[in-house]
N, C-alpha and C positions, 0 to 999 in steps of 0.2 A: 141619696141613693150611692152605694158602693161604686167604686171606680169599675170593677167588673160587670157590674148589671147595665153602668152606663154603656161601655164599651159593647155590651150584646145589642143593647136597644139600638146604637148606632149602625152595628152590623145589619140587624134585621131590616132597619128602615132602609139603607142601602139597598138591601136585596128586594125590598117591595118596590123601589124607584127603579130599579133596572131591569125587575121583570119584563114589562112589557117591551120594553125595546130588545132586549134578548130575544123574546118569542117572535117579535117581526123579522129579526135578522135570521132565525133559526128557519123561520118559514121559508123565507127567500132562498136560503142556500139549499135546504134540504128539497126543495121543490124544483130548483134548477139541476141537483142530482137526479132527481126523479125523470125529468126530461131526457138526459143524458143516456140515463139507464133505459128507457122504454126504448130509445133508437138503436144503442150500441150494446145493450146487454150489460151484465153484471161488472163489478170492478175487475174481477179475474179473467173475463173474458172479453172486454171491450175495444181493448187498445188495436187489435187487428182491423175491427169494423171502423174504427176511427179513422185509421190509416187509407183502408180502402175506399170510404167516403170522401177523403178530401182527395186522394188521386184522381177519381173519377170526375172531379169538378172539371168543366171544360176550360176554365181559365188555368187551373193548375195543369191539365194535360197540356195546355200550350205552352207552359213554361219552358223554357231552353236552358241548358244548363250553362250557367256564367262562368267567363274566364276570370277567375280571382287570383290576384297574386298570392305567394306563400304567406306575406303577412296578413291579408286579408283572411284567408284561410285559418290561419292562427288566431286571428280574433274571433271567428264565428267558432272556432273550436273551443276557446277560452271561455266565450258566453254559453255556449250549452254545458259545459262543464260544472260552471257556477248553477245554472238550472238545476243539474243532476244533482249538486251536493245538497242543495236546499231539500230538492224532492225527496232525498235520502232523511233529512232532518226532519221533515213533515211528517213521514210516516212512523217514526219513532212512538208518538203517543198511542198509535193503533196498536202497535205489535204489543204493548204491555198487557198484563190480565186483566187490569181496570183502568179505564179513562180517569186521567188526572185532571179535575176541573180547572186548575191553574195553568194548564198548556194552552186553553183557550185566550190567554193574554198575548201568545207568541205565534200562534197558527195561521192569525190574520197576516201578520208582519211578513213571515217567513214564505207564505203561500203567496202573496203579492210579487216578491221580490224573485221567486222561482218564476212565475210568469213574466216577469219583468225581463230578466235576463233571456229568457227564451225569446222575448220579442226582439231584443237587442240583435241575437243571432239571426232570426229571422229576416230583419229588415237589411243586416248588413250582407245577407246571402241573397235576397231576391233584389234589391234594389241600390242600395245604398248604405254606408257607415253609420250604424245604429245611434241614435241620438243619446245624451245621457241625461239629459232633463226628463222628468216624468211625464210633465204635459206632452213634449214634443214625440215621446215614445207611446202615447196614448193616440197622439194622432197618425204616429206609423201604424198603429193596429187599426184605429178606423180607416185608414188607406187600405190596409190588406183586406178588409170585408167590403170595402166599397169596390176593390176590384174581384170580387167574387172568388176570393182565394181560401175562405174556410168554410165548412158546411154548418150546418143548423147543429145547436143553436147559436154558435159564434158569429153566424151571419146576420143575427137581429139587430139592429139598431135603432134608436128613439132621437129624431131630430126635432128642429122649432123651438119653440117658447112655451113650456107647460104651464108659467104663470100666466100666460094669456088665453091658455085654453088651446092653443095652436101647435100641440106636439104633434108629431106624425110618425108610424112606425114603418120599417122595413124589414123584410127578411121572415116576415110570418106569414102562414098560409091562409089566414083569415084574419078582419078587423080585432082590434084587441078592446076588451071592455074592460071597465075599472072594476076592481074587485079588492074587499076589505082585507089588509094583510093578515087579520086573524081567522078569516075564513077557511076551514078547510076544503081543498077542490079535488074535483075528480082528474083523472089523469086527462081527459079531453080539455079540462079548463087550464091546466096547467100554462099554457103559452101566455094566458092574462096574468099569471104571476109573473112572468118574465117581464113583460110589457111595464106593469107596475115597477118592478124593480129598477128597469132602464130609465123610465120616466121620473121616479123619485130622485135617482142618481144625477140625472140632468138638472132638476129641479134644484138640488142642493149645490150644484158646481155653478148655474146661473145665478143663484141667490146670492153666492159670495163674491161674486162679479158685480152684481147688482149693488150691494152694500159698499164695495169700494169705490164705485161710481160714483155713489151718492154722497160719500165721504168727499169726493173731489169737487162735486158741484156745490156744495155746502159754501165753497170759498166764494161762489158768486151768488150766495143769496139765494139758492134752489136747493129745496129739499128732495122732489118728487121725480122719478124717472118717467119719462113719456112713453105711451106704449110703441112709439116707433123708435125709440132710444133702446129698450127692452128687447124688440124684434131684430134690431139691427146687431146687437150684441150677440144675441141667440146664434144670429147666421153666422156669425165669427168663430163659435164653437162647434169644433168638428163631432159628426154624429157619434151619440155615445152607445159602447157596447159592452159586452161583458167585462174588458180589460178594465174599463172605468171603475165598474162595481167592483172588482177585486181593488181597486186602490182606494174606493170609497170606503170598505170594510178595514182596511191597512190604516188609513188616516184616523178612524175611528178608534182604533187601538193605540195608535201612536200619540195622537194629539188630544182626543176627548177623554182618554183613560181608558183601559180595559175591563173596567168594573162591570161593564153592562155584559160581557160574554163570559166573566166569571161569577160575579155574584148575582147575575140574573137567573142563572142555571140552579134550579132548587135540589138538584141532585147531580151527581156523576152522569147517571144514564141521559138527561136531558141535556148536559153540555156536550156529550159525546154528539147528539143529533146536530149540533150546530159544528164542532170541529171536525167529525169526519167527513159529512158532506163537503166542506170547503177543500179539504184535502185531495177528495178524490176528483171534485170539481176541475181543480188546479193541475192535478195529475192528466185528466182527460185533456185539458188545453193544452199542456205541452206536448203532447203526443201529436195535437192536429199541427202544432208549430213546427216539431221535428220533421214531420212529412214534408211540408215546404221547403225546408232547410235540405231535406235529402233529395228533393226534386232538382234544386238550384244548384248545388254542389256537386251532384253525381258520384258516380263510380263507388257507391256504396261506403261513403265516408263516413256518414253519421254513424252507422252502425259499426264501422270499425272503432271510431272514438269510443262510441259508447261502450264498447266491448272491452276495450283496453281500461276505460275508467273505471268498469264494474270491477275487472279484476282486481285492481289496484286498491279498490275500496272495499276488499273482501267479498263482494258479490251479495246483492240485496235483491229480495224478490222483487220490490218494486221497479228497479231498472231492468231486470231480466224481463218483464213483462213488456216493457217497452223496447228491448233489443229483440224478442221474440217476433212483434209485430211487424218491426221495420226490416227484418231479415226475409 
């Protein structure tokens, strides 16, 4: 077979292999975006609604302004500016006339780090200097959810041990049922998709920990983990949140290869159905976190910082929407 035909055969084989996984991830992020749209409106109008929903939470209303040193305030500001810079970069693919499929190799990475830096700013503003390790930062995110400082759907969690069928869900209005990832859902069924996403994310994280523990115990001539050991390890993992989901998608692109998000899409329109909702979900997530920072540092500082940053960067629509909502 000529080399060019071999290359084409390999390409189409990789496409067929990647398509099911792409469809699963697309359904996950597309349905999470639908959940946000149902509660807060379209991308152009949701920011003020998210700010309002966050501010009226009893735990947020009780937050008092913290007295931060100039150095601490500078750290919060720096983290927010990093998040805003990545937010600007995230929106570039959606501002083009046609979505470029290859952008799906970088969107998972940029979107996670945008949320990550916003989380660092939030923990630094509300409780302590933000951690720099990813796991510790995800634990901080779980703590924010546990303190009831974030609105639905960011208030949702999965706990327990899915491998033992002992997972539990919190932050949902009704019990979560299992739904197949390829099944199209009605609006009322969307929370089940989110529950499945949190569960599978927790399952993946615990599975990696179980594998590491199995390698350790092999040295003492034992291969399998007991149920009690799995249960104990699961209790040591913080509740799984949407922030863990963002990290999971980022690690898929970073370490397992981004072919799933690129070759798995049959065309640019389908590729956009993954990239666009991931961008808008993270955009909305940052709005909720900005609201907490704004409450903690007070004096309209976040809006002042954002206005100055947006002016320096030439003014972009995505940041203007955040500024209007905070102001």
